[in-house]
C-alpha positions in Angstrom: 13.0 19.6 10.2 9.6 19.0 11.5 7.1 21.8 10.8 3.9 20.2 11.9 2.4 16.9 13.1 -1.3 16.0 13.5 -3.0 12.9 14.8 -6.7 11.9 15.2 -8.4 8.8 16.6 -5.3 7.3 18.2 -4.7 6.4 21.8 -6.0 9.3 23.9 -6.6 11.6 20.9 -10.1 11.7 19.5 -10.5 14.7 17.2 -7.6 15.9 15.2 -4.8 17.5 17.3 -2.2 19.7 15.7 1.3 20.2 17.0 3.3 22.9 15.3 7.0 23.8 15.2 6.3 27.0 13.2 7.3 30.1 15.2 4.7 32.6 16.2 5.3 36.3 16.1 7.8 37.7 18.5 11.6 38.3 18.6 12.5 36.7 21.9 15.3 34.1 21.8 16.0 34.7 18.1 18.8 32.1 18.3 16.1 29.4 18.9 14.9 29.9 15.3 16.0 28.7 11.9 15.6 31.6 9.6 16.4 30.4 6.1 13.5 28.0 5.7 11.2 27.6 2.6 8.1 28.2 4.7 6.8 31.4 3.2 8.9 33.5 5.5 7.9 31.8 8.7 10.7 30.6 11.0 11.0 27.1 12.4 11.5 26.4 16.1 14.5 24.3 17.3 12.8 23.1 20.5 9.4 22.4 22.1 8.4 21.3 25.6 5.1 19.5 26.3 3.5 19.7 29.8 0.5 17.9 31.2 -0.8 15.8 34.0 0.0 12.1 34.2 -2.2 10.4 31.7 -3.0 13.6 29.9 -1.7 12.4 26.5 1.9 13.6 26.3 3.3 10.1 25.7 0.4 9.4 23.3 1.7 12.1 21.0 5.1 10.6 21.1 3.7 7.1 20.5 1.7 8.4 17.5 4.9 9.7 15.9 6.7 6.4 16.7 3.8 4.3 15.3 3.7 6.2 12.0 7.5 6.1 11.7 7.7 2.4 12.2 4.8 1.7 9.8 6.6 3.7 7.1 10.1 2.3 7.7 9.4 -1.3 8.6 6.1 -1.9 6.8 3.9 -4.9 7.3 3.8 -8.5 6.3 1.1 -10.0 4.1 -2.0 -10.8 6.1 -0.7 -8.9 9.1 -3.1 -6.5 10.9 -2.0 -2.8 11.2 -1.5 -2.4 14.9 -3.3 0.9 15.1 -4.9 1.8 18.5 -7.9 4.0 18.0 -9.4 6.2 20.7 -11.7 3.9 22.7 -13.9 6.3 24.6 -15.6 7.9 21.6 -18.3 6.9 19.1 -16.0 6.6 16.1 -13.6 3.8 17.2 -14.3 2.0 13.9 -13.1 5.0 11.9 -9.6 5.1 10.6 -6.8 6.8 12.6 -5.1 9.7 10.9 -1.4 10.7 11.0 0.1 13.6 9.0 3.6 15.2 8.9 4.8 18.4 7.4 8.5 18.4 7.2 11.5 19.9 5.4 14.4 17.9 4.0 17.0 18.6 1.4 15.6 22.1 1.0 12.0 21.0 0.2 8.9 21.0 2.3 6.7 17.9 2.1 3.3 17.0 3.5 2.8 13.3 4.0 -0.1 11.5 5.7 -2.3 8.5 5.8 -5.5 7.2 7.4 -5.6 3.6 8.4 -7.5 1.0 10.4 -6.5 -2.5 11.4 -7.3 -3.9 7.9 -6.1 -1.4 5.4 -4.6 2.0 4.6 -7.7 3.8 3.6 -6.0 6.9 2.3 -2.5 8.1 1.8 -1.0 11.3 0.3 2.2 13.1 -0.5 2.4 16.7 -1.5 5.3 19.0 -2.2 5.1 22.6 -1.2 6.1 25.2 -3.7 5.9 29.0 -3.7 2.9 28.7 -6.0 1.2 26.3 -3.6 1.0 22.5 -2.9 1.8 20.1 -5.7 0.5 16.6 -5.5 3.1 13.8 -5.8 0.7 10.9 -5.2 -2.7 10.2 -3.7 -3.7 6.6 -2.8 -7.0 5.0 -1.8 -7.9 1.5 -0.8 -11.4 0.2 -1.4 -13.3 -2.1 1.0 -12.3 -5.2 -1.1 -8.6 -4.2 -0.9 -8.1 -2.7 -4.3 -5.4 -0.1 -4.2 -5.5 2.9 -6.6 -2.8 5.5 -6.8 -2.9 8.8 -8.8 0.5 10.3 -9.6 1.5 13.9 -10.0 3.5 14.7 -13.1 6.7 15.5 -11.2 6.5 12.2 -9.3 5.9 10.0 -12.3 8.7 11.7 -14.3 8.9 12.5 -17.9 9.7 9.1 -19.4 7.1 6.5 -20.1 9.4 3.9 -18.5 9.0 5.6 -15.1 5.3 5.8 -15.5 4.9 2.2 -16.4 7.0 1.1 -13.5 4.9 3.1 -11.0 1.7 1.8 -12.6 3.1 -1.7 -12.0 4.1 -1.0 -8.3 0.8 0.7 -7.3 -1.6 -2.2 -7.8 0.9 -4.6 -6.2 0.8 -2.6 -3.0 -1.0 -4.7 -0.3 -4.0 -3.1 1.4 -2.1 -3.2 4.8 1.0 -1.6 3.3 1.8 2.1 2.8 2.5 2.9 -0.8 5.4 5.1 0.4 6.9 1.9 2.0 6.2 -0.2 -1.1 7.8 2.4 -3.4 10.9 2.6 -1.2 11.3 -1.2 -1.3 11.0 -1.1 -5.0 13.7 1.6 -5.2 11.6 4.4 -6.6 14.0 7.4 -6.6 11.2 10.0 -6.0 10.6 8.7 -2.4 14.2 8.3 -1.4 14.6 11.6 0.5 11.2 11.3 2.2 11.8 7.8 3.6 15.3 8.7 4.6 13.9 11.5 6.7 11.6 9.1 8.6 14.3 6.5 8.9 17.3 8.6 9.8 16.4 12.2 10.6 13.4 11.5 12.9 14.6 9.9 16.2 11.8 9.0 18.7 13.1 8.0 22.1 10.8 6.4 24.7 10.9 7.1 28.4 12.8 3.9 29.1 15.7 3.8 26.7 18.9 1.7 26.5 21.1 2.4 23.6 22.3 -0.7 21.7 26.0 -0.6 20.9 26.8 2.5 23.0 30.2 1.2 23.9 31.0 0.5 20.2 30.0 4.0 19.2 32.3 5.5 21.9 35.1 3.0 21.1 35.1 3.6 17.3 34.7 7.4 17.3 37.2 9.3 19.5 35.4 12.6 19.2 32.2 11.1 20.7 34.3 9.5 23.4 35.8 12.9 24.4 32.5 14.6 24.4 30.8 11.9 26.5 33.6 11.9 29.1 33.6 15.7 29.4 29.8 16.0 29.6 29.4 13.3 32.3 32.2 14.9 34.3 30.7 18.4 34.2 27.2 17.0 34.9 28.3 16.0 38.4 28.0 12.3 38.0 31.3 11.6 39.7 32.6 10.0 36.6 36.1 11.3 35.9 37.1 9.2 32.8 35.6 6.7 30.4 37.7 3.9 28.9 36.7 1.3 26.3 38.6 -1.9 25.6 38.6 -4.4 22.8 39.6 -8.0 23.5 39.3 -11.4 21.8 36.2 -13.2 22.9 36.4 -16.8 24.1 33.0 -18.5 24.6 34.4 -20.8 27.3 36.4 -18.2 29.2 33.7 -17.4 31.8 33.9 -18.3 35.4 31.3 -19.5 36.3 30.7 -21.0 32.8 27.8 -20.2 30.6 24.7 -22.3 30.8 24.4 -24.5 27.7 21.3 -22.7 26.4 23.0 -19.3 26.8 26.2 -20.7 25.2 24.3 -21.9 22.1 22.4 -18.6 21.8 25.6 -16.6 21.9 27.2 -18.9 19.3 24.2 -18.5 17.1 24.3 -14.7 17.5 28.0 -14.7 16.6 27.3 -16.7 13.4 24.8 -14.1 12.3 27.2 -11.2 12.5 27.5 -10.3 8.8 29.9 -7.3 9.0 32.2 -5.4 11.3 29.3 -2.9 11.9 27.0 -5.6 13.3 26.6 -5.8 17.0 25.4 -8.7 19.2 24.2 -8.1 22.8 23.8 -10.6 25.6 24.3 -10.9 29.4 27.3 -12.7 30.8 27.2 -15.0 33.9 28.1 -12.1 36.2 25.2 -10.0 35.0 27.2 -7.6 32.9 26.3 -6.6 29.4 28.1 -8.6 26.8 28.7 -6.7 23.6 30.2 -8.6 20.6 31.2 -7.7 17.1 33.6 -8.9 14.4 37.2 -7.9 14.7 39.5 -7.0 11.9 40.4 -10.6 11.4 36.8 -11.7 11.3 36.8 -13.3 14.7 34.5 -12.1 17.5 35.8 -9.4 19.9 34.2 -8.1 23.1 33.9 -4.3 23.6 33.7 -3.2 27.2 33.3 0.2 28.8 34.6 1.2 32.2 33.4 4.3 34.0 36.2 5.6 36.2 35.6 7.4 39.5 38.5 9.1 41.5 38.9 7.6 45.0 39.8 9.7 48.0 43.4 8.6 47.6 43.5 10.0 44.0 43.4 6.7 42.3 40.9 5.9 39.5 38.4 3.0 40.2 36.5 1.4 37.4 32.7 0.9 37.6 30.5 -1.0 35.2 27.5 0.9 33.9 25.1 -1.3 35.9 26.8 -0.1 39.1 25.9 3.5 38.4 22.8 5.2 39.7 19.6 5.1 37.6 19.9 8.8 36.8 23.5 8.4 35.6 22.6 5.3 33.5 19.8 7.3 31.8 22.1 10.2 31.2 24.7 7.9 29.6 22.0 6.4 27.4 20.9 9.9 26.2 24.4 10.8 25.2 23.9 9.6 21.5 20.8 11.9 21.3 22.9 14.9 22.6 25.5 14.1 20.0 22.9 14.0 17.3 21.7 17.5 18.3 25.2 18.9 18.1 26.9 16.8 15.4 24.3 15.8 12.8 23.2 18.2 10.0 19.5 17.3 10.4 17.9 15.5 13.3 14.5 15.7 15.0 14.9 14.2 18.4 11.6 13.4 20.1 12.2 12.5 23.8 9.6 11.3 26.2 10.2 12.4 29.8 13.3 14.5 29.5 13.5 14.9 33.3 13.1 11.2 34.1 15.4 10.4 37.1 17.1 13.8 36.7 17.6 16.6 39.2 15.8 19.7 37.9 19.1 21.5 37.4 20.4 18.7 35.2 17.2 18.8 33.1 17.8 22.6 32.7 21.4 22.0 31.7 20.4 19.4 29.1 17.9 21.8 27.6 20.4 24.7 27.6 23.0 22.5 25.9 20.5 21.6 23.2 19.5 25.3 22.6 23.0 26.7 22.9 23.9 27.1 19.2 25.9 29.9 17.6 24.7 29.0 14.1 21.3 30.4 13.4 21.0 28.0 10.5 21.5 24.9 12.6 18.7 22.5 11.7 18.4 19.9 14.5 15.4 20.0 16.8 14.5 18.7 20.3 10.9 18.0 21.2 10.4 16.6 24.7 7.7 15.9 27.3 8.4 16.8 30.9 6.9 17.5 34.4 9.8 19.8 35.4 8.2 23.2 36.0 11.6 24.7 36.5 11.9 24.8 32.8 8.7 27.0 32.5 10.8 30.1 32.2 10.6 32.7 29.5 14.3 33.4 30.1 14.9 29.9 28.8 12.1 29.1 26.3 9.9 31.1 23.9 6.2 31.1 24.5 5.6 29.2 21.3 8.0 26.5 22.5 5.8 25.6 25.5 2.8 23.3 24.9 0.2 21.9 27.1 -1.7 18.6 26.8 -5.0 18.2 28.7 -7.9 15.8 28.7 -11.5 16.8 28.6 -14.3 15.3 30.5 -14.7 12.6 27.8 -11.2 11.4 28.2 -9.9 13.0 24.9 -6.5 14.8 24.8 -6.2 18.3 23.4 -3.1 20.4 22.6 -2.6 24.1 23.2 0.5 26.4 23.0 1.4 29.1 25.5 1.5 31.4 22.4 -2.3 31.1 22.3 -2.6 32.8 25.7 -2.2 36.5 26.4 0.6 36.7 29.0 2.7 39.6 30.2 6.5 39.2 29.4 7.3 39.3 33.1 4.7 36.7 34.1 6.0 33.8 36.1 4.9 31.0 33.9 5.7 28.2 36.4 3.5 29.8 39.1 0.7 30.4 36.6 0.8 26.8 35.4 0.8 25.3 38.9 -2.1 27.5 39.8 -4.1 26.0 36.9 -4.1 29.1 34.7 -3.2 27.0 31.5 -4.8 23.8 32.5 -2.9 20.5 32.0 -2.3 19.9 35.7 -3.5 17.0 37.9 -6.4 17.2 40.4 -5.4 19.5 43.2 -8.5 19.9 45.3 -9.3 18.8 48.8 -9.0 15.0 49.4 -12.5 15.0 50.9 -13.9 15.8 47.4 -12.4 12.5 46.1 -14.5 10.5 48.6 -11.5 8.9 50.2 -12.3 10.1 53.7 -15.5 9.6 55.8 -17.3 12.7 57.2 -15.9 11.9 60.7 -12.2 11.8 59.5 -10.1 14.8 60.5 -9.1 17.3 57.9 -5.6 16.8 56.5 -4.0 19.6 58.5 -5.4 18.2 61.7 -4.2 14.7 61.1 -0.6 15.6 60.4 1.9 16.2 63.2 3.6 19.5 62.5 7.4 19.9 63.1 8.1 20.9 66.7 4.6 19.8 68.1 5.7 16.6 69.8 5.4 16.9 73.6 3.5 20.3 73.5 
């Protein structure tokens, strides 16, 4: 579970901004909390919503998490620049950017972070939180000339001299543009296995535009997921009555019209690179439909197809391809794996940019209620999302500490604040207060004349708009 994330000097964030999933005081929505967490008695939230005007920095926070995750999991190549994007409107653009996570996995709380610029990882640290306080596992520094030095805590290095010698061999071999955590993982150091697994598997960052690779395969191979997807799409009012998936032998020359030669060779190359039955290859067939290929039981390629069935007026089921569905339905289908993670995985942190993208406000609310509706108070998956949907600003739906605001100052830097920092009455209409600017984080809402778009002789807005029923009067 994510407890806290902080970022500094990255995209729209200048000074360090701290986002926390630790619960504030208050007993509202107790089912939204995980109680048995090793956080000195403080509960952890299972959801958080981030609000702000367009360009305020909501997506920058999501991008910061994604950037750090990919640098940890994928690493860098020798001589490659670190693709960090510092805040460009301040005076410290040459300073390193900072990323820091506090998270819980396998019953232990860790604090991991690093500071980096385009050339090197300047600093890196990993601490383990104990009842007696933080215990250092390793601390890394990189000098200007690229020399990497790592100091190890006793629990990280282990009790045997063999382990210590191996770590002392790995440390100086770490490139200046590579995280030591990544290097240690690639060298199979056991002490980092759970930490890297959390970043690789538990943390799931979903951008605003998402298309799930292999969705059809996941539904085809796991019947429980198939049943869940069909029922959810049906109850969400998409018009989809059933979902069917099929598996059939793939013939490269079975298309009408036939594939272009370049496309044909690319598909054959992709098929040749399928190493196992879990590998998936995607392409587009001549009709514009998604082509999803994998190895069958006999080792030959098979095509997995998905049909979304709507019931016609005569009662018959009619099959639709996913490309024929509305944009909103397509997005909902592509979010199904995330919803399954929130319900079926033991430990997931799903960070979703623009929950309400292409959704009706009632569907956004339904998705959030679905994520929060949990009968097990020890359930450990979390949903963190950005949104513009003010219908969700409801204390009957969310706790005060689950609502966050992102706002830019006059210098263009983003800042974070939580509704828990404001003194509000329990009966306050949060949506109305937010739209009235009480909590900031809203777009400009003044008179158009103040923007300089209209000349002094132009009529006021209400004088230039024809009101309903005024024609012919």
